[in-house]
N, C-alpha and C positions, 0 to 999 in steps of 0.2 A: 736311344735313342733316340715311318711317317715323320716328317719334320726332322730329321737327325735322330729321332728316337733315342735320346741320350747320345746320339750318333757321333758326329765328328768331335763333339766335346768329349765323348768317351774316349775316342782315339787319343786326344791330348792328355786326358787324365791318366790313361794307361801308360803312355809314353813318358810322362813327367813324374808320375807318382810311383810307378813300378809296383813292387810288392808291398803295398801299403795296408792291405787287408788280409789277415790270416784266416785260414779255414782248415778243417780237418778232413775235408772231402776232396782230395786232389787226385782221385783215381780216374781211370779212363774206361771203366767197364760199363755194364748195363745198369740202368736205374729203373726203379718202378717195381711194384709188387705184382703178384700174379692174381688169377681169379680165385683167391683163397676164400672169399666170403661165400657162405652158403646162400641160397636164394632167399631164405627167410631173414638172414642177417645182413643182406646187402644194403649199402647206404643208398640214399636217394640219388637218382641219376640226374636230377635237376641241378642247374647252376644258375642262381639269380633268376632272371626272366627266361632263361633257356630251359626247355623241357626235354627230358630223356636224351641228354647228351651222350650217355653211354648206356649199354645194356646188352642183353643176350639177343640172339637172332639167328636166322638161317643165312649162310653165306654161300656164294658161288665161288668155285675155284678161280684163282687168279694166277696168271703167269708173270705178273709184275715182280720185279726184284724186291726182296725184302718182305714179301707177303706169302704166308702159308695159310692153310685152313684154320690155324690156331693162333697166329701171331702176325703183328705188323712191326717191323723193325724200322725205327727212325733215328736220325742222328741229331745230336744237340751240340751246336758249336759253342765253344767257350775258350777263353784265354786263361783258364784256371791254373795251368802249369806255370804261368808267368805272374799272374796277379794274386794267386791263392784265394780268389774270390769264387765261392761256390754257388752264387745266386741261381744261375741257369740250371746246373745239375740238381740243385735243391728243388727248384720249381718243377723240373721233369719228374723227379722222384715222387713229389707230392701229387701232381696231377695224374700220373700214370697209376699210382697206387690207388687213388680214389676211383679212377675210371675203370681199372681192372677189377676192383672189388665190386663195382656196380654192374659188371658183366662184360667190360671191354667195349670195343667198337663192333657191334653186331656179333658179339661173342668172341672176337679176336682179341687176344691180349696185346697191349702195346709194350714193346720192348724198346726203351730209350737208351741209346748208346752215346756216351760222352765222346765228342770229337774235339780233343784238346789241340787248339792251334798255337798255344804257347807264344802268342803275339806274332812271331815272324813265320810260323809254320802253318800258315793258313792253307796253302796249296796242298801240303801233305795231308792235312785233316780232311779237306774236301775230296781229294782223290781216294782216300780210304772210304769215305761215305759213298762215293760213286760206285764202289765195288759191291756194296751190300745193303745200303739203306734205301728205303722206299721214298723218303723225303727228309728234309731238314726242318726241325720244328723247335720253336721256343728258345732259341739261343742267339748268339751273335759273337762276332770277333771284331776287335777294334780296327784291324786292317783287312776288312772283308773283301775289298776290291781285289786283293791278291788272288783270291780263289774263284772269282765270279766267272771267268772264262771257262775254267775247268768244270764248274757246276753246270754251265749251259751246254758244254760239249756232251756231258753225260745225261742231259735232260732231267736234272734233279730239281724238283720243285722245292721252294723254300718258304717257310712260314715263320720268319724270325721274330724274336722279341724286339730286336733292334737292328738297324742297318746304319753303317757308320760313314762310309766313304762315297764320294760322288759316283764312282763307277758302279757301285752296288745298289745304292738307294734307287728304287724304282726299276731295277733291272728286270729283264724278262724272266718268267716263271718264278717271280718273287711276289708274295702277297703279304704286305704289312697290315696288321690288324687295325692300324689307325690311318691307313692311306699313305701314299708316298708323295705325289706331286713334285717330282724333281724339277729344278729350275725356278722354284718359287721360294721366297723368304718365308719360312715357316713360323716366324714369331711376329707377324704383322699385327695381330690383335693385341698381343702383349705390349709391343713397343708403341702402338698407338695410344694405349692406355697410359703408359709411362710418360710419353712426350707431349701428349695433347690434353690429357684429362687429369691425371694425378699430379704431375710435376711439369707444367707447361714452361716454367722458367728454366728448365734444364735442357730444353730442346736444342739450343744452339751451343751448348757446352757439354757435349758428350765425349767421354774418353774411352779408349779401348786399350787394354793391356793384355798381352797374350804370350804364351810360351813360344820360344824360338824354335819352331818346327815347321816343315813345309806345309803340312795340312792346316796348321793354325794360321799361317800367313794367308792362305786362301780364305779361311773363315773370316779373318779380320777384314779382308777386302769385301766380302759379302756383307758383313755387318755395316761397314762404312757406307757402301752403296745404298743399302736398305734404309739406314737411318736418314740419309739425305732424301731418298725417295719418299719417305714418310713425313718430310718437312723439317727434319732436324739437321744437325751438323756435327761432325766429329772434329773437335778442336785439339785433341791430344791422342796420339797413337804410339804405343811403345811395345817393345818385346822384353821378356826376361829370359835368362839362360835356362835351357832345359835341364841343366845339371843342378839347378837350384840357386837360391839367393841367400847369402849369409846375413845381409842387412837390408831390409826393405825400406828403411827411412829415406834414402835418396829417391826412390820411386814415389813414396808418399809425398815428399816435398815437391816433386815435379807435378803431381796431380793437383796439389794445393796451388802452386805457382800459376798453373794454367787455368785455375778457376773451374775445374771440372765439377759439374753438378750431377751428372749421371755417368756411372762407370760400368762398362761392359768388361767382365773378366772371363777370359778364355784360357782356362788352365785348371790345375788340380786344386781342390778345395783346401788342402793343407797350406798351400802357398797363399791362397786368398785369405785364410785366417791370419797368417802372419802379416800380410799387407794391411789388413784392417786394424790390427793391433798397432802397427806403425802409424796409420792415419789417426787413430784415436790418441796415440801418444803425443802427436804434434797438434792435437786439437782441431783436426779437420774432418768434416762430415759432409760428404756428397749427399744430394737429395735421395739418391737411390744407387744400389749396386745390383747388377744382374749376376747373381752367384751361379746361375745355370743349374739344371736339374741334378747334376752330379753331387751338388752340395746338399740335396734334399735327403736328410737323414740325421741321426743323432751324432754321428762322428764330427760333422762340421760344427755343430752347436757346441760340442765339448772343446774343440780346438779354438774356436773363436772366443769363447768365454766372455769376459767383461766387455769385449768390443761389440757384442750383440746389442747391448743397451745403447750404444752410441751410433751404430751404423744401421742403415735400412737395407736389408738383403731380401731380394725377391728371386723367385724361380718360376718358370712356366712348365707345367707337367703335361703338355701335349694333350689336353682335354681328357686326362685321366683323373678319376675321383681320388683325392688324396687319402692317405691312410687315416688321417684325423677325422674323416667323414664316416668311418666304419659304423658308428652307432646309428647313422641314418641311411646307410647304404648296404643293403643285405649282401650284395655281391662281394664287396670289399671285406665285409665281416666273414663271409664264407671262406675266402682265401686264408684269412687269419686262423679260422677254426680248423681248416684242413691241415695247415702247417702244425698246429698243436697236436693233431692226431698222428700225422704221418712223418713229421720231421721236428719233433719237440726240441726246443733249444735253438733252432735255426730262425734267422730273422726274416720277416716279410719286409721287402723293400720295394721301391718304385720299379726297378727292373723286374722283380718277381711279378708284379701286377701286369706289366707289359708281356711277360712270358706267358702268364695264364691266359690272357686274351688271345695270344697266338695259338696256344694249345687248344683252346675252346673252338677257335676258328677251324683248325685242322680237323678236330674230332667231329664237329658239326657237318663239315663238308664231306668227310669220309663216310659217315653213317648213312648218308643219303645215296650212296653208290650201290646199285644192285650188284655190279661187278666192280671190285675195288681196283681202280687203275689210277695212275698219276694224272691222266687227263681228266678223269671224272672229278677227282678231288680238287684239282686246280680250277676247273670250270665252275664247280659249285661254289668255291670260295669267292671268285670274282663276280658272282651273281649278287653278292650281298651289297645292298645299297644303303643300309642303315645299321651297320654292325656296331654293337655296343659291348660285346663280350659279356652279355648277361647283365650289364649294368656297371661294368668296370670303367667304361669310358663313354664319352659323348658319341652320338651316331657318326659313323664314317662310311662314305660311299666307296666301296672297294672295286666298283665296276669301272671307275675312271682313274687314270693316272694324272690327268691334267687339271684337276680341281682341288686346290688346297682346302683344308678344313676351315670352316668359319668359326669353330669353337676353340676355346682355350680356358685353362685353369691356372690361376696365379696363387702361389703360396708365399708367405712371408716368414722369415726367421726372426724369432723374438727370444728374449731371455727366458720365456716360459716354454719355448719349443716352437716347432713349425705350426703355422695355422693358416687358414684361408685368408687371403688378403681382401681388402675392402674394394674389390674391383667390380662390384655390383653384378654378381652372377644372376642370370635370368632363367637358366634351364637346369632343372634338377637340383637347384640350390648350390651347385659347385661349378657350373659352366656358364660362359658367356659366348654367344654365337653371332657376333657381329663383326668379325675380323675382316678388314679390307684385303684385297689381293695385291701383292707386289711381286711382279715377275722380274727376275734379274735381267739387266740389260747387257752386262758383260758375260762372256762365255767362260764358265768355270768347269766345263766338262760335261759329259753326258753319261747316262747309265748304259751298261753293256746290253747288247741285244743278241738274240739267237742268230740273226743274220751275220753278226760279227764273227761267229765261229762256224759259219756255213750251215746253219740249221734253220728250221722254221717251225711254226706251231704244228704244221702237218706231220712233223716227226714225232710229236708227243702222242703216245698211244694210251 
């Protein structure tokens, strides 16, 4: 999805692409290893710049749901039953295996239970979690707003890898490791760079093409308003059928006829690859295409093929260090190394990096609780004013919901692969932290609150 965290774009990708990615891990049971490592063979409990994330310790008995003297049960939301994409369960398996081998959280083993929302069964998955889980950690569902009221009714804290819908992003008892800031355009730094710095001639000729789905229509309106608010203008806005397009040439021709110089694509990357091939076939090349973070990975590169040499594709990674920076970023490399150890053959992706930051936030907050309660973990998490996930992301202030991040990371797709764009990063070699703030003027909805279900923070024990 903070910022959509691959968020609403993920909704669209799931809705339009469906079962586009196969996985052999579609189960709904527990993930993660036990405290199998002997004390002498235990791995380092450090992660990046974070010290002693996991380890043994003396615990007080807790009466909270999902907690025993020996274990902590948490739920991992995922649409794996629909998408066949195992990224979040994979991340849960790897993190919990490492943490449990290092001693667990103060000696308690983490038991991660996959909560499969199968796209439309979000409420059922959340209600199941409400019956037995201590918290939701390191996952996400495309239609997460469907379960947010139930989550709040049962006072279930959430530390998701992503949050997708307006009703869920920034909702109460949710802590996003990159921050939330609902009501703000989360790509202000990225689009300022595109429209004012890198391609100023494109500012008055921006086009938007998106899948024909209700959530995407809202996104399209948000982007159109924000482009204007940043000094640009949307001169072309179109929808494509959610069922798919057999011939993208008419869309490519319309983009050419309108003289679009900057193209915002809100849809699945397989469709974008086909559109770019059509643009290339008619000899048209916009200055830039926002492929969005869902395209960040090898699959889009393979599908786009020769069009990559003709088209300029960019994506913003919500101030997450890209995988290509692993050689210079110990935290990113550590995720890759842990996957090789605990989930060989599974792919480390952008959502995996976001999930790891969420797991680290939960574990760090939980280990500092003398008595493990939901209130203690939540309170500790929102005390973080410069959370980096040990170096996986730029610092985020989790203590406030009304301050969007100033930092951003831009990557570019090339014929040689994804690489850091020339956006002049100034922090850590991969971030730039000068984003302006743009608050939506139109009302696109608000996140759910405890008050909306007759609860308050005083009910959280």
